[in-house]
TIRO-2110 file (N, C-alpha, C; in Angstrom, 1 decimal):
// TIRO-2110
-16.0, -1.3, -6.4, N, 1, A
-14.4, -1.5, -6.2, CA, 1, A
-14.0, -0.7, -4.9, C, 1, A
-13.4, -1.4, -4.1, N, 2, A
-12.9, -0.6, -2.8, CA, 2, A
-11.3, -0.4, -3.1, C, 2, A
-11.1, 0.7, -2.9, N, 3, A
-9.6, 1.2, -3.2, CA, 3, A
-8.8, 1.6, -1.9, C, 3, A
-7.7, 1.2, -1.6, N, 4, A
-7.1, 1.6, -0.5, CA, 4, A
-5.9, 2.4, -1.0, C, 4, A
-5.4, 3.2, -0.2, N, 5, A
-4.3, 4.1, -0.2, CA, 5, A
-3.4, 4.1, 0.9, C, 5, A
-2.2, 3.7, 0.6, N, 6, A
-1.3, 3.7, 1.8, CA, 6, A
0.0, 4.5, 1.3, C, 6, A
-0.1, 5.8, 2.3, N, 7, A
1.1, 6.7, 1.9, CA, 7, A
2.0, 6.9, 3.2, C, 7, A
3.4, 6.5, 3.1, N, 8, A
4.3, 6.7, 4.0, CA, 8, A
5.7, 7.1, 3.2, C, 8, A
6.6, 7.8, 4.3, N, 9, A
7.7, 7.9, 4.0, CA, 9, A
8.8, 6.6, 4.2, C, 9, A
9.8, 6.5, 3.5, N, 10, A
10.8, 5.5, 3.8, CA, 10, A
12.1, 5.9, 3.7, C, 10, A
13.1, 5.2, 4.3, N, 11, A
14.3, 5.6, 4.4, CA, 11, A
15.0, 5.5, 3.0, C, 11, A
14.7, 4.5, 2.2, N, 12, A
15.4, 4.3, 0.9, CA, 12, A
14.5, 3.5, 0.2, C, 12, A
13.9, 4.1, -1.1, N, 13, A
13.0, 3.6, -2.0, CA, 13, A
13.3, 2.1, -2.4, C, 13, A
14.7, 2.0, -2.9, N, 14, A
15.1, 0.9, -3.4, CA, 14, A
14.9, -0.4, -2.5, C, 14, A
15.5, -0.1, -1.3, N, 15, A
15.1, -1.0, -0.2, CA, 15, A
13.7, -1.2, 0.2, C, 15, A
13.0, -0.6, 0.1, N, 16, A
11.5, -0.4, 0.2, CA, 16, A
10.9, -1.3, -0.9, C, 16, A
11.3, -1.0, -2.0, N, 17, A
10.7, -1.6, -3.2, CA, 17, A
11.0, -3.2, -3.1, C, 17, A
12.2, -3.5, -2.8, N, 18, A
12.6, -5.0, -2.7, CA, 18, A
11.9, -5.8, -1.7, C, 18, A
11.5, -5.1, -0.5, N, 19, A
10.4, -5.7, 0.4, CA, 19, A
9.1, -5.7, 0.0, C, 19, A
8.8, -4.5, -0.4, N, 20, A
7.3, -4.4, -0.9, CA, 20, A
6.9, -5.7, -2.0, C, 20, A
8.0, -6.2, -3.0, N, 21, A
7.9, -7.0, -4.0, CA, 21, A
7.4, -8.4, -3.2, C, 21, A
7.9, -8.6, -2.2, N, 22, A
7.7, -9.8, -1.3, CA, 22, A
6.3, -10.1, -0.7, C, 22, A
5.5, -8.9, -0.7, N, 23, A
4.2, -9.1, -0.1, CA, 23, A
3.3, -8.1, -0.8, C, 23, A
2.8, -8.4, -2.1, N, 24, A
2.2, -7.6, -3.0, CA, 24, A
0.7, -7.5, -2.4, C, 24, A
0.1, -6.3, -2.5, N, 25, A
-1.5, -6.7, -2.3, CA, 25, A
-2.3, -7.5, -3.1, C, 25, A
-1.7, -7.9, -4.4, N, 26, A
-2.4, -8.8, -5.1, CA, 26, A
-2.4, -10.1, -4.5, C, 26, A
-1.3, -10.4, -3.7, N, 27, A
-1.3, -11.8, -3.2, CA, 27, A
-2.4, -11.8, -2.2, C, 27, A
-2.9, -10.9, -1.7, N, 28, A
-3.9, -10.7, -0.7, CA, 28, A
-5.3, -10.4, -1.3, C, 28, A
-5.5, -10.6, -2.6, N, 29, A
-6.8, -10.4, -3.3, CA, 29, A
-7.0, -9.3, -4.0, C, 29, A
-5.9, -8.3, -4.0, N, 30, A
-6.2, -6.9, -4.6, CA, 30, A
-6.2, -7.3, -6.3, C, 30, A
-7.3, -6.6, -6.9, N, 31, A
-7.2, -6.9, -8.4, CA, 31, A
-6.2, -6.2, -8.9, C, 31, A
-5.7, -5.0, -8.3, N, 32, A
-4.5, -4.4, -9.0, CA, 32, A
-3.6, -3.6, -7.8, C, 32, A
-2.6, -3.1, -8.1, N, 33, A
-1.7, -2.4, -6.9, CA, 33, A
-0.9, -1.6, -7.8, C, 33, A
-0.7, -0.1, -7.5, N, 34, A
0.0, 0.7, -8.1, CA, 34, A
0.8, 1.4, -7.2, C, 34, A
2.2, 1.4, -7.5, N, 35, A
3.2, 2.1, -6.7, CA, 35, A
3.3, 3.6, -7.2, C, 35, A
3.1, 4.6, -6.5, N, 36, A
3.2, 5.9, -6.8, CA, 36, A
4.7, 6.7, -5.8, C, 36, A
5.4, 7.2, -6.5, N, 37, A
6.3, 8.2, -5.8, CA, 37, A
6.2, 9.7, -5.9, C, 37, A
6.3, 10.4, -4.8, N, 38, A
6.0, 11.9, -4.8, CA, 38, A
7.1, 12.2, -5.8, C, 38, A
6.8, 13.5, -6.6, N, 39, A
7.7, 14.1, -7.5, CA, 39, A
8.8, 15.0, -6.6, C, 39, A
8.1, 15.4, -5.3, N, 40, A
9.0, 16.3, -4.6, CA, 40, A
9.8, 15.6, -3.5, C, 40, A
9.6, 14.4, -3.3, N, 41, A
10.4, 13.5, -2.4, CA, 41, A
10.2, 12.0, -2.9, C, 41, A
11.2, 11.5, -3.6, N, 42, A
11.1, 10.1, -4.0, CA, 42, A
11.2, 9.0, -3.1, C, 42, A
11.3, 9.3, -1.9, N, 43, A
11.1, 8.4, -0.6, CA, 43, A
9.6, 8.6, 0.1, C, 43, A
8.9, 9.3, -0.5, N, 44, A
7.5, 9.3, -0.1, CA, 44, A
6.5, 8.5, -1.1, C, 44, A
6.0, 7.6, -0.6, N, 45, A
5.7, 6.3, -1.6, CA, 45, A
3.9, 6.3, -1.1, C, 45, A
3.2, 6.0, -2.2, N, 46, A
1.7, 6.1, -2.1, CA, 46, A
1.4, 4.5, -2.9, C, 46, A
0.9, 3.7, -2.1, N, 47, A
0.5, 2.3, -2.9, CA, 47, A
-1.1, 2.3, -2.9, C, 47, A
-1.6, 2.3, -4.1, N, 48, A
-3.0, 2.4, -4.4, CA, 48, A
-3.4, 0.8, -4.8, C, 48, A
-4.4, 0.2, -4.0, N, 49, A
-4.8, -1.2, -4.4, CA, 49, A
-6.4, -1.1, -4.6, C, 49, A
-6.9, -2.0, -5.4, N, 50, A
-8.1, -2.3, -5.6, CA, 50, A
-8.9, -3.6, -5.1, C, 50, A
-9.8, -3.6, -4.0, N, 51, A
-10.3, -5.0, -3.8, CA, 51, A
-11.8, -5.0, -4.2, C, 51, A
-12.3, -6.2, -4.4, N, 52, A
-13.8, -6.6, -4.7, CA, 52, A
-14.4, -6.0, -3.6, C, 52, A
-14.1, -6.2, -2.2, N, 53, A
-15.0, -6.2, -1.3, CA, 53, A
-14.0, -5.3, -0.1, C, 53, A
-14.8, -4.7, 0.8, N, 54, A
-14.4, -3.9, 2.0, CA, 54, A
-13.7, -5.1, 3.0, C, 54, A
-14.1, -6.2, 3.1, N, 55, A
-13.8, -7.3, 3.8, CA, 55, A
-12.2, -7.6, 3.3, C, 55, A
-12.3, -7.8, 2.2, N, 56, A
-10.9, -8.2, 1.7, CA, 56, A
-9.7, -7.1, 1.8, C, 56, A
-10.3, -5.7, 1.8, N, 57, A
-9.3, -4.6, 2.0, CA, 57, A
-8.9, -4.7, 3.3, C, 57, A
-9.9, -4.9, 4.3, N, 58, A
-9.6, -4.7, 5.7, CA, 58, A
-8.7, -5.7, 6.2, C, 58, A
-9.0, -7.2, 5.5, N, 59, A
-8.3, -8.2, 5.9, CA, 59, A
-6.6, -7.8, 5.6, C, 59, A
-6.4, -7.3, 4.6, N, 60, A
-5.1, -7.0, 3.9, CA, 60, A
-4.6, -6.1, 4.7, C, 60, A
-5.1, -4.8, 5.2, N, 61, A
-4.6, -3.8, 5.9, CA, 61, A
-4.5, -4.2, 7.6, C, 61, A
-5.3, -5.2, 7.8, N, 62, A
-5.1, -5.6, 9.3, CA, 62, A
-4.2, -6.8, 9.5, C, 62, A
-3.6, -7.2, 8.4, N, 63, A
-2.7, -8.6, 8.3, CA, 63, A
-1.4, -8.1, 9.0, C, 63, A
-0.9, -8.8, 10.1, N, 64, A
0.2, -8.3, 10.9, CA, 64, A
1.5, -8.5, 10.0, C, 64, A
1.4, -9.3, 9.1, N, 65, A
2.5, -9.5, 8.2, CA, 65, A
2.8, -8.1, 7.5, C, 65, A
1.6, -7.3, 7.2, N, 66, A
1.9, -6.0, 6.4, CA, 66, A
2.8, -5.1, 7.4, C, 66, A
2.3, -4.8, 8.6, N, 67, A
3.1, -4.1, 9.5, CA, 67, A
4.4, -4.4, 9.5, C, 67, A
4.8, -5.8, 9.7, N, 68, A
6.1, -6.3, 9.8, CA, 68, A
6.9, -6.0, 8.7, C, 68, A
6.5, -6.2, 7.5, N, 69, A
7.1, -5.9, 6.2, CA, 69, A
7.2, -4.3, 5.9, C, 69, A
6.2, -3.6, 6.7, N, 70, A
6.7, -2.0, 6.5, CA, 70, A
7.7, -1.6, 7.5, C, 70, A
7.9, -2.1, 8.6, N, 71, A
9.1, -2.2, 9.5, CA, 71, A
10.4, -2.5, 8.6, C, 71, A
10.1, -3.7, 8.3, N, 72, A
11.5, -4.3, 7.5, CA, 72, A
12.1, -3.5, 6.2, C, 72, A
10.9, -2.8, 5.6, N, 73, A
11.2, -2.0, 4.4, CA, 73, A
11.7, -0.6, 4.8, C, 73, A
11.7, -0.3, 6.2, N, 74, A
12.2, 1.0, 6.5, CA, 74, A
11.2, 2.1, 6.3, C, 74, A
9.8, 1.9, 6.6, N, 75, A
8.8, 2.7, 6.6, CA, 75, A
8.9, 3.7, 7.9, C, 75, A
9.0, 5.1, 7.7, N, 76, A
9.4, 6.0, 8.8, CA, 76, A
7.9, 6.6, 9.4, C, 76, A
7.8, 6.6, 10.6, N, 77, A
6.7, 7.1, 11.2, CA, 77, A
5.3, 6.2, 10.9, C, 77, A
4.1, 6.8, 11.1, N, 78, A
3.0, 6.1, 10.8, CA, 78, A
2.4, 6.4, 9.5, C, 78, A
2.0, 5.3, 8.7, N, 79, A
1.4, 5.6, 7.4, CA, 79, A
0.1, 6.1, 7.5, C, 79, A
-0.3, 7.0, 6.4, N, 80, A
-1.7, 7.4, 6.2, CA, 80, A
-2.4, 6.4, 5.4, C, 80, A
-3.4, 5.8, 5.9, N, 81, A
-4.2, 4.8, 5.2, CA, 81, A
-5.7, 5.4, 4.8, C, 81, A
-6.1, 5.2, 3.7, N, 82, A
-7.3, 5.8, 3.4, CA, 82, A
-8.0, 4.5, 2.6, C, 82, A
-9.5, 4.4, 2.7, N, 83, A
-10.1, 3.3, 2.2, CA, 83, A
-11.4, 4.0, 1.6, C, 83, A
-11.5, 3.9, 0.3, N, 84, A
-12.7, 4.5, -0.5, CA, 84, A
-13.4, 3.5, -1.4, C, 84, A
-14.5, 3.9, -1.7, N, 85, A
-15.5, 3.1, -2.5, CA, 85, A
-15.4, 4.1, -3.9, C, 85, A
-14.9, 3.3, -4.7, N, 86, A
-15.1, 3.8, -6.3, CA, 86, A
-16.5, 4.1, -6.6, C, 86, A
-17.0, 5.2, -7.0, N, 87, A
-18.4, 5.3, -7.5, CA, 87, A
-18.6, 5.9, -8.9, C, 87, A
-17.5, 6.1, -9.5, N, 88, A
-17.3, 6.6, -10.9, CA, 88, A
-16.0, 6.2, -11.5, C, 88, A
-16.0, 6.1, -12.7, N, 89, A
-14.7, 5.9, -13.4, CA, 89, A
-15.0, 6.3, -14.9, C, 89, A
-14.2, 7.2, -15.4, N, 90, A
-14.5, 7.7, -16.6, CA, 90, A
-13.4, 7.4, -17.6, C, 90, A
END
């Protein structure tokens, strides 16, 4: 499983969530997507999604619609994006 994590700050979580719901990672082939909020700053969001292949993950991350939706949702600054391969789950 390939896991992606996109962490970014947003101007307003409610606005961000309403836009996020229109372009879910699962519509792009993710097996799951989890939304996490920082306990110290509720406007810092991390979305973790799992894909069967690296190619599916990269296709999602490089989709121009993703960048447009992030802008529409009020993402501040550049997101931190990580791609990891799951090697163990207990």
